[in-house]
C-alpha positions in Angstrom: 0.0 0.0 0.0 1.5 3.3 -1.1 2.4 5.8 1.6 1.1 8.6 -0.7 -2.3 6.9 -0.8 -2.7 6.1 2.8 -2.0 7.6 6.2 -2.3 6.1 9.7 -4.1 7.6 12.6 -1.8 8.5 15.5 -4.5 8.0 18.1 -3.9 5.6 21.0 -7.1 3.8 20.3 -10.3 3.7 18.3 -13.7 4.8 19.7 -17.4 4.2 18.8 -20.1 6.9 19.1 -20.7 5.8 22.7 -17.1 6.9 23.5 -15.9 3.4 24.4 -12.2 3.2 23.4 -10.3 0.0 22.5 -6.7 -0.4 21.4 -5.9 0.0 17.8 -5.3 2.5 15.0 -6.9 3.4 11.6 -5.3 3.6 8.2 -7.1 5.7 5.6 -6.8 4.9 1.9 -8.2 6.2 -1.3 -7.8 2.8 -2.9 -9.9 0.3 -1.0 -9.4 -2.4 -3.6 -5.7 -2.4 -2.9 -5.6 -1.5 0.8 -8.3 -4.0 1.8 -5.8 -6.9 1.4 -4.1 -5.8 4.7 -6.8 -5.3 7.3 -9.3 -7.4 9.3 -12.0 -4.8 9.3 -13.3 -1.8 7.4 -14.5 1.3 9.3 -16.5 4.3 8.2 -17.3 7.3 10.4 -17.5 5.3 13.6 -21.1 6.1 14.4 -22.0 2.7 15.7 -22.5 3.1 19.5 -20.7 0.0 20.7 -17.8 -2.1 19.4 -19.0 -3.0 15.9 -16.4 -0.8 14.3 -13.7 -1.5 16.8 -10.9 -4.1 16.5 -10.8 -7.6 17.9 -8.3 -8.0 20.8 -5.4 -9.3 18.6 -5.7 -6.8 15.8 -3.8 -3.5 15.5 -5.3 -1.5 12.6 -8.6 -1.0 10.8 -9.1 0.2 7.3 -10.7 3.7 7.3 -12.9 4.2 4.2 -13.7 7.9 4.3 -11.1 8.9 1.7 -12.6 6.5 -0.9 -15.7 8.7 -1.5 -16.0 9.1 -5.3 -19.2 8.8 -7.2 -18.4 6.4 -10.0 -21.7 6.6 -12.0 -25.2 8.0 -11.9 -28.0 7.6 -14.4 -30.2 10.7 -14.3 -33.1 8.8 -15.9 -33.2 5.8 -13.7 -31.6 7.0 -10.5 -29.1 4.2 -10.3 -26.0 5.3 -8.4 -22.6 3.6 -8.1 -20.2 5.0 -5.5 -17.3 4.1 -3.3 -18.1 2.7 0.1 -16.6 5.7 1.9 -19.0 8.3 0.5 -20.7 10.2 3.3 -24.5 10.4 3.3 -24.3 14.2 4.1 -22.3 14.7 0.8 -24.7 12.5 -1.1 -27.6 14.6 0.1 -25.8 17.8 -0.7 -25.2 16.8 -4.3 -28.5 15.1 -5.1 -31.2 16.8 -3.1 -31.1 19.9 -5.5 -31.5 17.5 -8.4 -34.7 16.0 -6.9 -33.1 12.7 -5.8 -32.7 11.3 -2.3 -31.6 8.1 -0.7 -34.7 5.9 -0.3 -33.9 5.1 3.3 -32.0 7.3 5.7 -31.0 6.7 9.3 -31.2 9.3 12.1 -27.8 10.8 11.2 -26.3 11.9 7.9 -22.7 11.4 9.1 -22.5 7.8 8.0 -20.9 6.2 5.0 -22.7 4.2 2.3 -20.7 1.2 3.2 -21.7 1.5 6.9 -25.3 1.9 5.9 -25.2 -1.4 4.0 -23.3 -3.2 6.8 -25.9 -2.1 9.3 -28.8 -2.4 6.8 -30.1 0.8 8.2 -33.8 1.7 8.5 -35.5 5.0 9.0 -38.8 6.7 9.6 -40.3 5.1 6.5 -39.5 1.5 7.3 -43.1 0.4 7.2 -43.2 1.6 3.5 -39.6 1.4 2.1 -38.0 -1.3 4.3 -34.3 -1.1 5.0 -31.6 0.3 2.7 -30.8 -3.3 1.6 -34.0 -3.5 -0.3 -32.7 -0.7 -2.6 -29.1 -1.9 -3.0 -28.7 -3.5 -6.4 -25.1 -4.8 -6.1 -21.9 -4.6 -4.2 -18.2 -5.0 -5.0 -16.3 -6.6 -2.2 -13.0 -8.1 -1.1 -13.8 -11.3 0.8 -12.0 -12.6 3.8 -10.4 -15.2 1.4 -8.9 -12.3 -0.5 -11.0 -12.4 -3.7 -12.6 -9.3 -5.2 -16.1 -10.3 -6.2 -19.4 -8.7 -7.3 -22.5 -9.8 -5.5 -26.2 -9.1 -5.9 -29.5 -11.0 -5.6 -28.6 -12.8 -8.9 -24.8 -13.2 -8.4 -23.2 -14.6 -5.3 -26.6 -14.1 -3.6 -25.5 -15.8 -0.3 -22.7 -13.3 0.2 -24.9 -10.4 -0.8 -27.7 -11.2 1.7 -25.2 -11.9 4.5 -23.6 -8.6 3.9 -26.8 -6.6 4.3 -26.8 -6.1 8.1 -23.7 -8.3 8.5 -21.8 -5.6 10.4 -18.9 -5.7 8.0 -18.0 -9.3 8.9 -18.4 -10.8 5.4 -15.7 -8.8 3.9 -14.6 -5.3 2.9 -17.3 -3.4 1.0 -15.6 -1.5 -1.8 -18.4 -0.1 -4.0 -22.2 0.2 -3.6 -24.8 0.4 -6.4 -28.0 1.9 -5.1 -31.4 2.7 -6.5 -32.0 6.3 -5.5 -35.6 7.8 -5.1 -36.9 10.6 -7.2 -38.6 13.2 -4.9 -41.2 15.8 -5.9 -39.5 18.7 -4.0 -36.7 19.2 -1.5 -39.1 20.0 1.4 -40.9 17.9 3.9 -44.5 18.5 4.9 -44.7 17.5 8.6 -47.3 17.2 11.3 -46.8 16.5 15.0 -49.1 15.7 17.9 -48.7 15.9 21.6 -50.2 12.7 23.1 -50.8 12.1 26.8 -50.5 8.3 27.3 -48.4 5.4 26.0 -51.3 3.3 24.7 -52.8 6.2 22.7 -49.4 7.1 21.3 -48.8 3.6 20.1 -52.3 3.3 18.6 -51.9 6.5 16.7 -48.4 5.7 15.6 -49.7 2.4 14.1 -52.7 4.2 12.5 -50.5 7.0 11.1 -48.5 4.4 9.2 -51.5 3.6 7.1 -51.6 7.2 5.8 -48.1 8.6 6.2 -44.9 7.3 4.6 -42.7 8.7 7.5 -43.6 8.2 11.1 -41.9 8.1 14.5 -42.5 9.1 18.1 -40.6 10.4 21.1 -41.7 9.2 24.5 -41.1 10.3 28.1 -39.6 7.4 30.1 -39.5 9.2 33.5 -43.0 10.4 34.2 -45.2 8.0 36.1 -48.9 7.3 36.6 -51.3 8.3 33.8 -48.5 10.3 32.2 -46.2 7.3 31.8 -45.1 6.9 28.3 -46.7 10.2 27.1 -45.0 11.6 24.0 -45.0 13.3 20.6 -45.9 11.7 17.3 -44.2 13.0 14.2 -45.4 12.2 10.7 -44.3 13.5 7.3 -44.1 13.1 3.5 -42.2 14.9 0.7 -44.0 18.1 -0.2 -45.6 18.4 -3.6 -44.2 21.1 -5.9 -47.3 23.4 -5.3 -46.8 23.1 -1.5 -43.0 23.6 -1.4 -41.1 26.8 -1.1 -39.5 28.0 -4.3 -36.0 28.1 -2.9 -33.8 25.2 -1.8 -33.5 24.5 2.0 -30.6 26.3 3.6 -28.0 24.4 5.6 -29.2 24.5 9.2 -27.2 26.3 11.8 -25.1 24.0 14.0 -23.8 24.2 17.5 -20.9 22.3 19.0 -20.6 20.6 22.4 -17.0 21.7 23.2 -16.3 19.3 26.1 -17.8 16.3 27.9 -20.2 17.2 30.7 -19.6 15.7 34.2 -21.1 12.2 34.2 -23.0 12.8 37.4 -25.0 15.5 35.8 -27.3 13.1 34.0 -29.2 11.7 36.9 -32.8 10.3 36.7 -33.9 13.7 38.2 -32.2 15.8 35.5 -33.2 13.5 32.7 -36.8 13.8 34.1 -36.6 17.6 33.8 -35.3 17.2 30.2 -38.2 14.9 29.3 -40.7 17.3 30.8 -39.1 20.2 28.9 -39.3 18.3 25.6 -43.0 17.4 26.1 -44.0 20.9 27.2 -42.0 22.6 24.4 -44.7 21.1 22.0 -46.9 23.8 23.4 -49.8 23.2 20.9 -51.5 19.9 20.7 -51.0 19.8 16.9 -48.4 21.4 14.7 -48.1 21.3 10.9 -46.0 22.9 8.2 -43.0 22.7 5.9 -39.6 21.7 7.3 -36.2 21.1 5.7 -35.0 17.5 5.4 -32.1 18.0 7.9 -34.6 19.2 10.6 -36.9 16.3 9.9 -34.4 13.4 9.5 -31.4 14.5 11.5 -32.3 16.8 14.4 -29.3 15.7 16.6 -26.8 16.4 13.8 -27.4 20.1 14.6 -25.3 19.6 17.8 -21.8 18.5 16.9 -20.4 15.9 19.3 -23.7 15.7 21.1 -22.6 12.4 22.6 -20.4 14.5 25.0 -23.6 15.3 26.9 -23.2 11.9 28.6 -19.8 12.6 30.0 -16.6 10.8 29.7 -18.2 7.6 30.9 -20.0 7.4 27.6 -23.4 6.2 26.4 -24.9 3.1 25.1 -28.1 2.6 23.2 -30.4 -0.3 23.6 -32.6 -0.6 20.5 -35.0 -3.5 20.2 -37.9 -4.5 18.1 -40.8 -6.5 19.6 -43.9 -7.9 18.0 -46.8 -5.4 17.5 -49.2 -7.3 19.7 -46.7 -7.0 22.7 -45.8 -3.3 21.9 -47.4 -1.5 24.8 -46.8 -4.3 27.3 -43.1 -4.6 26.3 -42.4 -0.9 26.3 -44.0 -0.5 29.6 -41.9 -3.3 31.1 -38.7 -1.7 29.8 -39.7 1.7 31.2 -40.3 -0.1 34.6 -36.8 -1.7 34.2 -35.3 1.8 33.9 -37.0 3.0 37.0 -35.9 -0.1 39.0 -32.3 0.6 37.9 -32.8 4.3 39.1 -31.9 5.6 35.6 -33.8 6.9 32.6 -33.3 7.3 28.9 -32.2 10.8 27.9 -33.8 10.4 24.5 -36.3 7.7 23.6 -37.7 6.9 20.1 -40.4 4.5 19.1 -40.9 3.5 15.5 -43.4 1.3 13.6 -41.5 -1.4 11.7 -42.7 -3.2 8.6 -41.6 -6.5 7.0 -38.3 -8.2 7.9 -35.4 -7.2 5.7 -33.6 -9.5 3.2 -30.3 -9.5 5.1 -29.5 -12.6 7.2 -29.0 -10.4 10.3 -31.1 -7.4 9.3 -32.6 -5.9 12.5 -36.2 -4.8 11.8 -39.1 -7.1 11.8 -42.9 -6.3 12.0 -43.5 -4.6 15.3 -42.5 -1.7 17.4 -38.9 -0.5 17.7 -37.8 1.1 21.0 -34.5 3.0 21.2 -33.2 4.0 24.6 -30.1 6.2 25.1 -28.5 5.2 28.4 -25.6 6.9 30.2 -23.0 4.2 31.1 -22.9 3.6 34.9 -21.6 0.6 36.9 -25.1 -1.0 36.8 -25.6 -0.5 33.1 -24.6 -4.1 32.0 -27.1 -5.4 34.5 -29.8 -3.1 33.1 -29.0 -4.2 29.5 -29.3 -7.8 30.6 -32.7 -7.1 32.1 -33.9 -5.3 29.0 -32.6 -8.2 26.8 -34.6 -10.7 28.9 -37.8 -8.7 28.3 -37.1 -8.5 24.6 -36.2 -12.2 24.3 -39.3 -13.3 26.3 -41.5 -11.2 23.9 -39.9 -12.7 20.8 -38.0 -9.6 19.8 -34.4 -8.8 18.9 -31.7 -6.1 19.3 -29.9 -3.9 16.8 -26.2 -4.8 16.6 -25.2 -1.3 15.4 -26.3 0.1 18.8 -25.1 -2.7 21.0 -21.9 -2.8 23.1 -22.9 -4.6 26.3 -25.0 -7.6 25.5 -23.7 -11.1 26.4 -23.3 -13.8 23.8 -26.0 -15.9 25.6 -28.6 -13.1 25.3 -27.8 -12.4 21.7 -27.8 -16.0 20.6 -31.1 -16.6 22.4 -32.7 -13.7 20.4 -31.1 -14.5 17.1 -32.0 -17.9 15.6 -30.6 -16.7 12.2 -27.0 -16.6 13.5 -26.0 -20.1 12.4 -27.1 -19.5 8.8 -25.1 -16.2 8.8 -22.0 -17.9 10.2 -22.3 -20.6 7.6 -22.1 -18.1 4.8 -19.4 -16.1 6.5 -17.2 -19.2 6.9 -17.8 -20.1 3.2 -16.3 -16.8 2.1 -13.9 -16.3 4.9 -12.7 -19.8 5.9 -9.7 -18.6 7.9 -11.7 -16.0 9.9 -9.7 -13.0 8.6 -12.6 -10.5 9.0 -13.5 -9.8 12.6 -14.3 -7.1 15.1 -14.5 -6.6 18.8 -18.3 -7.2 18.5 -17.9 -10.4 16.6 -15.4 -11.6 19.2 -17.8 -10.6 22.1 -21.1 -12.0 20.7 -20.2 -14.6 18.1 -16.9 -16.1 19.2 -15.2 -14.9 15.9 -11.6 -14.2 16.9 
């Protein structure tokens, strides 16, 4: 690998978004096809919360993909895009939103790479309509763990393709992505939001909204008790039609920066309760409606750079699960009670309505309700995660590997009956186990 085409990070370790550090370094290269011969793991922008993008214990370097960000082809008539895996979603939006094209699925942050989106098989507010990003990926170019560079799709090397969707980068290095983009009627979102006073009503209206609206999600209060337990705000939206939209393009939103980590003790159940009440009461009208820009609608937290520093140097983990629809209110209530029993709370809690299961062998969503809890890391957090996992497992649900950093292999394997099928494909394309991560070592025994 040429020195002129790569450089190595001088950090003492690598970190995920939850601020958990593990030993290792990152080498960035513009030529993934060449550089990928030398590394056990590719890494994008490091937005996975736990250890999915961190190195297994015996490894010293990860391949950073962010310099490999070229757009290789785009068909303006069909919307078929081919790009390198390190292209950032923020850049893709900047280039194509003015041209009336948008990615058909977007996660809650634009600071992710296309390769990372595929590896996580990300979902968004429109999962009940558009599914995961994997539904819209047409083909991939990869270097497998055995060293081969191969193309894969639903028609060619389909087992590798489907294992890579949501496979957390463990099937090989993603070099290029060919994606079907979505033509949009305007660059604006028409949005409505509703303040709702109880959990059951919120979930009922979230499910009902999915029959009319292509984009839905809700925020809930995990601290208030009694009749107010689980109260929240329902958000719905769609792309605005040309006659509804503003004539100008949306302006880039103003951003703030969190310059330092707050003291970890500051986020107590009391202070998080105050924050939850403030969010609920800030929606001072029962209903709101109007045009918003896509950044405000899809990526509200991106407006605060390094917002994860709010949780202090101890860091944050996210527990995101999906449970069957029929157990939605019961399961969410049980998890809220588990937070209270642990004398903690979720700083920011999101509930989404999920549609059909994705094609990927380890894709996260399935029909049901998804609950995402942001939890400051404390000495009792592993115990809390175990308790939450037991609730999810008992209800027939599963967890999202992109957010996980503390689950045990026993809990994960109990929730994931598809794991053996995934490992069979991985071993077929990587018989010597060259591709691995701290997460695969922790949960799957891949070392």
